[in-house]
N, C-alpha and C positions, 0 to 999 in steps of 0.2 A: 249547562254545558254537556254534551253529550260526553261518555267514557266511551273509549273503544276498548272491547274485551283482545287480549293479547291469546293465541292461540300458538303453543308449540310448531315448533318448527319440526320437530321429532313426535314421536311416537312416545309414550312414558307407560309403561309398566313398572308398578312398583313402585322404590324407589333407582329403576335404572332405568335411564336415557337412550331410545337404541338409535342406532345408529344402520340402519338398514339399504341393502343393497340387492339389488336381485340381477343373477347371470345366468345365463346359458350354460355357460364351462367356467371354469375355476377361474382357469388361465389368461379369461377377461381381466381378471385383480391385477395381471404382474403383464412386466413390460416380455414383447414377445421379442426385441432380440438379446434381451439378457442369457446368453452361455450356460451361466451358473446354476445350480442341482436346486431344484426344486424347494428346499426351505432359506435359499439364501437367495432369489429373486429378486431382483428388481419390482417393488410396484411400480404399477403406472400412472406417468406423470396426474395424469385428470383424478384417480381413486387418490393416491397420498396425498393431494391439495384435497376432495373432497371432505377426504377423513380428517383431515386435519382442521379447517375450516369448521365440517358437523363438532368436532371438538374443543374449536372454541365460541360457537357458540353452544350450546351446552352449557357450557358453566364449567369453573374449577369445582366447584362445592359437586357436582352432580354426576355419583356414579355410571359409567358410560357401559355398553355391550353391543358391540357389532354381530349383526344377524342379516346370515350372507342367504340368499334363498336361491333351492337349487332344483333344477329335474330332478328328482327319485336316481335315478344311473345314476347323474354326472356329483350326486352326493356321496355316491357309494364309492366313489374312488378314492386311490391312495392319495391323489392331491387334496381332497378336499379333507380330510382324515389328518392330513398334515398342516394347515391351511393356519389354521392358532400359531402356530408356529412359528410356521413362513411369515406371517404379519407381523408376531413380537420380536422373530430374530432381524425383517427392517428395520419399524422402527429402532430398536435397543439400538441398531447399525448407525443409524442415521442423527441417532439423541450422541452418542460416541464422536459423531462424526462435528457436530456441534460443537462441543463442547472443547474438542481438538480447535477448532475455525476462534471460538470465542478467547479461550485461550493467550492465541497470535492475537492477536487484535488487542486484549490486556496487553500482552509485552508493548508488541507497536506503541500502541498509548503512553506505554513508560518510557522506551524508547525515545521517544517524540518529546514527550515532557522535560527527557535530562536535557536534550538537544536545543530543544524552547529557554528552558532555562539559561543554560551557558551563552546563546542569543541575550535573551533580553541581559544577561548580566555584559555581555559583550556593545549592549547600543548604549547602555548605559554606561557607562567606562568612557564610550566615544562623545556618550552627552557631556561627560565631565569634563574633558579636552577639551572638545570643543568651545566650550561657554567659558571655559579658564582660560583657554587661551585668547582667542574671536571678541570676547565679551557677553554678556547676555542677553542685550537688549539689541545690539547687529545679527547674531544667530540662533536669534530664540524659534527663530521657526527650521531652521537643521537639529535644535536640541529636541523641540519636540516630536518633530518626525522619525526623531530616534528613539525619542519614548515610544512615538505610535505605534512603529515597527517591530521594537523589543514585543509589545505587548502581545503585536497582531500574531509574532510568533505563536504564543502559547494559545490560540482557539483551537488548534485540530488537536492539541494533548487534550487541552481540557473537557473536547467534544468529545473524542473516543472515549477517558476513562470515567467521563459524567453521564455520559447519553449513549451513547453509541450499542454498546453493550447490552442493554435491556431487554429491545425487542429478539436478541437471538436467546436472549434466556427464557422471556415466555416463549417461544416457540420449542424452548427447549423440554421445559416445563409438559409440551402440547405435546411433544416428542414421547416423555416419560408417558403418560399413560396414553396413550395408544401402545406400547413397546407391553403393556398388563393389561390391556383391554380384555373383557369375554369376547369370547370370539363363538354363536352359535349358528349353527348351522342348520337351514329350512328347509324342509323339500315344500316342493312346488309340482303340484300334476295333476 
Protein backbone atom coordinates (compact mmCIF):
# COMPACT_ATOMS: atom_id res chain seq x y z
CA UNK A 1 0.00 0.00 0.00
CA UNK A 2 1.46 3.35 -1.03
CA UNK A 3 1.44 6.15 1.52
CA UNK A 4 0.80 9.67 0.46
CA UNK A 5 2.87 12.36 2.11
CA UNK A 6 0.89 15.29 3.39
CA UNK A 7 2.58 18.60 2.72
CA UNK A 8 1.42 21.41 4.96
CA UNK A 9 -0.68 24.07 3.27
CA UNK A 10 1.28 26.80 5.05
CA UNK A 11 4.99 27.29 5.39
CA UNK A 12 6.50 26.67 8.80
CA UNK A 13 9.34 28.48 10.46
CA UNK A 14 10.41 26.79 13.66
CA UNK A 15 7.30 26.37 15.79
CA UNK A 16 5.37 29.01 13.84
CA UNK A 17 2.93 28.38 11.02
CA UNK A 18 3.12 31.29 8.61
CA UNK A 19 0.03 32.76 7.02
CA UNK A 20 1.45 34.81 4.17
CA UNK A 21 -0.24 37.52 2.15
CA UNK A 22 1.32 39.49 -0.71
CA UNK A 23 -0.05 42.98 -1.25
CA UNK A 24 0.78 46.04 -3.37
CA UNK A 25 -0.83 48.33 -0.80
CA UNK A 26 -1.92 47.90 2.81
CA UNK A 27 -5.41 49.14 1.98
CA UNK A 28 -6.01 46.01 -0.15
CA UNK A 29 -6.51 44.15 3.11
CA UNK A 30 -9.36 46.39 4.24
CA UNK A 31 -12.91 47.12 3.18
CA UNK A 32 -12.67 50.06 0.81
CA UNK A 33 -16.00 51.69 1.74
CA UNK A 34 -15.37 51.73 5.49
CA UNK A 35 -14.97 55.39 6.56
CA UNK A 36 -13.52 54.51 9.98
CA UNK A 37 -9.98 55.52 10.97
CA UNK A 38 -7.38 53.02 9.77
CA UNK A 39 -6.91 51.18 13.07
CA UNK A 40 -10.69 50.61 13.27
CA UNK A 41 -11.36 49.66 9.65
CA UNK A 42 -13.08 46.41 8.76
CA UNK A 43 -11.03 43.82 6.94
CA UNK A 44 -12.08 42.93 3.44
CA UNK A 45 -14.52 40.00 3.60
CA UNK A 46 -12.33 37.72 1.50
CA UNK A 47 -9.26 38.59 3.61
CA UNK A 48 -11.16 37.80 6.81
CA UNK A 49 -12.37 34.50 5.35
CA UNK A 50 -8.85 33.58 4.21
CA UNK A 51 -7.34 34.33 7.62
CA UNK A 52 -10.04 32.40 9.49
CA UNK A 53 -9.65 29.38 7.21
CA UNK A 54 -5.86 29.51 7.47
CA UNK A 55 -6.12 29.66 11.26
CA UNK A 56 -8.53 26.72 11.28
CA UNK A 57 -6.39 24.66 8.89
CA UNK A 58 -3.20 25.34 10.85
CA UNK A 59 -4.69 23.63 13.89
CA UNK A 60 -5.40 24.80 17.40
CA UNK A 61 -1.98 23.93 18.81
CA UNK A 62 0.26 25.60 16.23
CA UNK A 63 1.62 29.07 16.87
CA UNK A 64 0.61 31.41 14.08
CA UNK A 65 2.35 34.34 12.47
CA UNK A 66 0.84 36.59 9.82
CA UNK A 67 3.45 37.69 7.29
CA UNK A 68 2.47 40.57 5.03
CA UNK A 69 4.72 41.05 1.99
CA UNK A 70 4.71 44.67 0.78
CA UNK A 71 6.84 46.79 -1.55
CA UNK A 72 9.50 48.70 0.42
CA UNK A 73 7.86 52.09 -0.14
CA UNK A 74 4.49 50.81 1.13
CA UNK A 75 6.11 49.02 4.08
CA UNK A 76 7.48 52.37 5.27
CA UNK A 77 4.04 54.02 5.49
CA UNK A 78 2.12 54.80 8.66
CA UNK A 79 -0.58 52.33 7.56
CA UNK A 80 2.00 49.52 7.44
CA UNK A 81 3.38 50.47 10.87
CA UNK A 82 -0.10 50.28 12.43
CA UNK A 83 -1.20 47.21 10.47
CA UNK A 84 -0.77 44.83 13.43
CA UNK A 85 -2.97 47.03 15.63
CA UNK A 86 -5.62 47.23 12.91
CA UNK A 87 -5.69 43.43 12.47
CA UNK A 88 -5.78 42.83 16.25
CA UNK A 89 -8.52 45.43 16.78
CA UNK A 90 -10.65 44.01 14.00
CA UNK A 91 -10.54 40.41 15.24
CA UNK A 92 -11.00 41.45 18.89
CA UNK A 93 -14.08 43.44 17.81
CA UNK A 94 -15.45 40.45 15.86
CA UNK A 95 -14.82 38.19 18.87
CA UNK A 96 -16.78 40.56 21.16
CA UNK A 97 -19.63 40.63 18.63
CA UNK A 98 -19.69 36.85 18.48
CA UNK A 99 -19.71 36.52 22.28
CA UNK A 100 -22.75 38.81 22.33
CA UNK A 101 -24.41 36.67 19.64
CA UNK A 102 -23.73 33.49 21.65
CA UNK A 103 -25.20 35.03 24.81
CA UNK A 104 -28.32 36.06 22.87
CA UNK A 105 -28.61 32.60 21.32
CA UNK A 106 -28.36 30.90 24.72
CA UNK A 107 -30.88 33.36 26.17
CA UNK A 108 -33.23 32.55 23.29
CA UNK A 109 -32.66 28.83 23.99
CA UNK A 110 -33.42 29.25 27.70
CA UNK A 111 -36.62 31.24 27.03
CA UNK A 112 -37.66 28.71 24.39
CA UNK A 113 -37.01 25.92 26.89
CA UNK A 114 -39.33 27.51 29.45
CA UNK A 115 -42.03 28.01 26.81
CA UNK A 116 -41.52 24.46 25.54
CA UNK A 117 -41.78 23.00 29.03
CA UNK A 118 -44.97 24.94 29.73
CA UNK A 119 -46.43 23.76 26.42
CA UNK A 120 -45.38 20.17 27.19
CA UNK A 121 -47.05 20.37 30.61
CA UNK A 122 -50.21 21.79 29.00
CA UNK A 123 -50.23 19.00 26.40
CA UNK A 124 -49.75 16.33 29.08
CA UNK A 125 -52.53 17.85 31.19
CA UNK A 126 -54.89 18.08 28.21
CA UNK A 127 -54.01 14.50 27.28
CA UNK A 128 -54.98 13.33 30.75
CA UNK A 129 -58.30 15.20 30.57
CA UNK A 130 -59.08 13.85 27.08
CA UNK A 131 -58.22 10.26 27.95
CA UNK A 132 -60.11 10.40 31.29
CA UNK A 133 -63.26 11.95 29.86
CA UNK A 134 -63.49 10.07 26.57
CA UNK A 135 -61.91 6.74 27.39
CA UNK A 136 -58.44 5.54 26.71
CA UNK A 137 -59.24 3.15 23.87
CA UNK A 138 -61.38 5.52 21.81
CA UNK A 139 -59.16 8.60 21.95
CA UNK A 140 -55.71 7.09 22.31
CA UNK A 141 -54.71 8.62 18.96
CA UNK A 142 -55.58 12.11 20.24
CA UNK A 143 -53.77 11.42 23.51
CA UNK A 144 -50.67 10.14 21.74
CA UNK A 145 -50.83 13.11 19.36
CA UNK A 146 -50.85 15.54 22.29
CA UNK A 147 -47.91 13.70 23.85
CA UNK A 148 -45.92 13.87 20.61
CA UNK A 149 -46.87 17.52 20.06
CA UNK A 150 -45.62 18.43 23.52
CA UNK A 151 -42.27 16.72 22.98
CA UNK A 152 -41.88 18.24 19.51
CA UNK A 153 -42.17 21.67 21.13
CA UNK A 154 -39.02 20.79 23.08
CA UNK A 155 -37.01 20.06 19.91
CA UNK A 156 -35.81 23.59 19.10
CA UNK A 157 -34.76 24.65 22.62
CA UNK A 158 -32.89 21.38 23.02
CA UNK A 159 -31.16 21.86 19.68
CA UNK A 160 -30.10 25.41 20.56
CA UNK A 161 -28.88 24.64 24.07
CA UNK A 162 -27.06 21.42 23.21
CA UNK A 163 -25.73 21.89 19.70
CA UNK A 164 -26.25 25.20 17.94
CA UNK A 165 -23.85 27.33 19.96
CA UNK A 166 -20.80 25.06 19.48
CA UNK A 167 -19.88 26.23 15.94
CA UNK A 168 -20.04 29.82 17.18
CA UNK A 169 -17.74 28.98 20.08
CA UNK A 170 -15.24 27.35 17.70
CA UNK A 171 -15.31 30.45 15.50
CA UNK A 172 -14.78 32.57 18.62
CA UNK A 173 -11.61 30.62 19.40
CA UNK A 174 -10.31 31.34 15.89
CA UNK A 175 -11.16 35.03 16.23
CA UNK A 176 -9.35 35.14 19.57
CA UNK A 177 -6.23 33.57 18.07
CA UNK A 178 -6.27 36.09 15.23
CA UNK A 179 -6.78 38.99 17.67
CA UNK A 180 -3.40 38.11 19.17
CA UNK A 181 -1.51 36.90 16.08
CA UNK A 182 2.03 38.14 15.52
CA UNK A 183 2.10 40.32 12.41
CA UNK A 184 5.35 40.77 10.48
CA UNK A 185 5.90 43.05 7.51
CA UNK A 186 8.39 41.79 4.91
CA UNK A 187 9.48 43.96 2.03
CA UNK A 188 9.44 42.82 -1.56
CA UNK A 189 11.48 44.44 -4.34
